[in-house]
C-alpha positions in Angstrom: 228.8 138.6 -24.9 228.5 134.9 -24.4 228.2 132.7 -27.5 224.7 131.6 -26.5 223.6 135.2 -26.6 225.2 135.7 -30.0 223.6 132.5 -31.4 220.2 133.5 -30.0 220.5 137.1 -31.4 221.5 135.7 -34.8 218.6 133.2 -34.8 216.2 136.0 -33.9 217.5 138.2 -36.7 217.2 135.4 -39.2 213.7 134.6 -37.9 212.5 138.2 -38.4 214.0 138.3 -41.9 212.3 135.1 -42.8 209.0 136.3 -41.5 209.3 139.6 -43.5 210.0 137.5 -46.6 206.9 135.5 -46.0 208.7 132.3 -45.0 206.6 131.5 -41.9 207.9 128.0 -41.3 211.5 129.0 -41.5 210.9 132.0 -39.3 209.4 129.7 -36.6 212.3 127.4 -36.8 214.8 130.2 -36.3 212.8 131.7 -33.4 212.5 128.2 -31.8 216.3 127.9 -32.0 216.7 131.3 -30.3 214.2 130.3 -27.6 216.0 127.0 -27.0 219.4 128.8 -26.7 218.0 131.3 -24.1 216.0 128.9 -22.0 219.1 127.1 -20.8 220.8 130.3 -19.5 220.4 131.6 -16.0 218.0 134.6 -15.6 219.6 137.9 -16.1 218.7 141.1 -17.9 220.4 140.3 -21.3 218.6 137.0 -21.5 215.3 138.5 -20.5 215.6 141.3 -23.1 216.3 138.7 -25.8 213.4 136.5 -24.6 211.1 139.5 -24.8 212.1 140.1 -28.4 211.8 136.4 -29.3 208.4 136.1 -27.8 207.2 139.2 -29.5 208.6 138.0 -32.8 206.8 134.6 -32.3 203.6 136.5 -31.7 204.0 138.6 -34.8 204.9 135.6 -36.9 202.1 133.3 -35.5 199.6 136.2 -35.9 200.6 136.5 -39.6 200.1 132.7 -40.0 196.8 132.8 -38.1 198.0 130.3 -35.4 196.3 130.0 -32.0 199.4 130.0 -29.8 200.1 133.7 -30.6 198.4 135.1 -27.5 200.7 133.2 -25.0 203.8 134.6 -26.7 202.3 138.1 -26.6 201.6 137.8 -22.9 205.2 136.5 -22.2 206.8 139.1 -24.5 205.0 142.0 -22.9 205.8 140.7 -19.4 209.5 140.4 -20.2 209.5 143.9 -21.9 207.9 145.4 -18.8 210.2 143.7 -16.3 213.4 144.6 -18.2 212.3 148.1 -19.1 214.1 147.8 -22.4 212.9 150.7 -24.5 212.9 148.8 -27.8 211.2 145.7 -26.4 208.6 148.0 -24.7 207.9 149.8 -28.0 207.5 146.5 -29.9 205.2 145.2 -27.2 203.1 148.4 -27.3 202.9 148.1 -31.1 201.7 144.5 -30.8 199.1 145.4 -28.2 197.9 148.4 -30.2 197.5 146.2 -33.3 195.6 143.6 -31.2 193.2 146.2 -29.9 192.6 147.5 -33.4 191.6 144.1 -34.6 189.3 143.3 -31.7 
């Protein structure tokens, strides 16, 4: 795996951990780092799977913080999850959508 993928995956992991620990600002910084690493790479399945996970993690974190930008990340995360057909990304996307429907 290319170093950019490893860096993005590590930032995603750290972002998720920070979000679980209630450190929203740190989580958003890690997720932004992951996003920046992935955006410079050419389109391919691995990049798109990671982008799905990053967008969905952004959605979950921003929703927790009550931020307005969460819906755009949900839309992009679900789109990437559907196009890549990654089972884990699709399960996370479905969980996010189900939670959103329950709130509305």
